[in-house]
C-alpha positions in Angstrom: 0.0 0.0 0.0 3.0 2.3 0.5 4.2 1.9 -3.0 0.7 2.6 -4.4 0.5 5.7 -2.1 -2.5 4.4 -0.3 -0.8 4.4 3.1 1.9 6.6 4.6 5.3 5.1 5.4 5.0 5.6 9.2 1.6 4.0 9.2 2.9 1.0 7.2 5.7 0.5 9.8 3.2 0.8 12.6 0.8 -1.8 11.0 3.8 -4.1 10.3 3.2 -4.0 6.6 6.7 -2.7 6.0 9.7 -4.1 7.9 13.4 -3.2 7.7 16.0 -5.4 9.2 19.5 -4.4 10.2 21.0 -1.0 11.1 18.3 1.4 12.4 20.2 4.4 10.8 19.9 2.8 7.4 16.2 2.0 8.1 15.6 5.7 8.9 17.5 6.8 5.7 15.3 4.4 3.7 12.2 5.9 5.2 13.3 9.4 4.4 14.0 8.4 0.8 10.5 7.0 0.5 9.1 10.2 1.8 11.1 12.2 -0.6 10.1 10.0 -3.6 6.4 10.5 -2.6 6.9 14.2 -2.2 8.4 14.5 -5.6 6.1 12.2 -7.5 2.7 13.2 -6.1 0.8 16.4 -6.2 1.0 18.6 -3.1 -2.5 18.0 -1.8 -2.0 14.2 -1.9 1.5 14.5 -0.2 0.0 16.5 2.6 -2.4 13.7 3.3 0.1 10.9 2.8 3.1 12.1 4.8 3.3 13.2 8.4 5.8 16.0 7.6 6.3 17.2 4.0 10.0 17.6 3.2 11.0 21.0 1.9 11.4 20.8 -1.9 11.5 23.8 -4.2 9.4 23.7 -7.4 12.5 23.6 -9.6 13.9 20.7 -7.8 10.5 18.9 -7.8 10.3 19.4 -11.6 13.8 18.3 -12.4 13.8 15.3 -10.0 10.3 14.3 -11.1 11.3 14.4 -14.8 14.3 12.2 -14.2 12.2 9.8 -12.1 9.5 9.5 -14.7 12.0 9.2 -17.5 13.6 6.3 -15.7 10.3 4.6 -15.4 9.5 5.1 -19.1 13.0 3.9 -20.1 12.5 0.8 -17.9 9.2 0.0 -19.5 10.5 0.6 -23.0 13.5 -1.8 -22.4 11.1 -4.6 -21.3 9.1 -4.4 -24.5 
């Protein structure tokens, strides 16, 4: 549900739908990365509902990172065909 943006990352951890093993510092870094990906790839009104705290991202950064993210997805889909 986290990867389809139906549930926030902290809620998924609380409901034990998402588990990380190993170093707690790396687990927190992974969580912050997921939050950042959600903040970049989703519209602001969805991000505000999905995340506990919205990371500060400028519009220029959101557009450039989002474009690279979506280009990578398209490239990945094109290479499978």
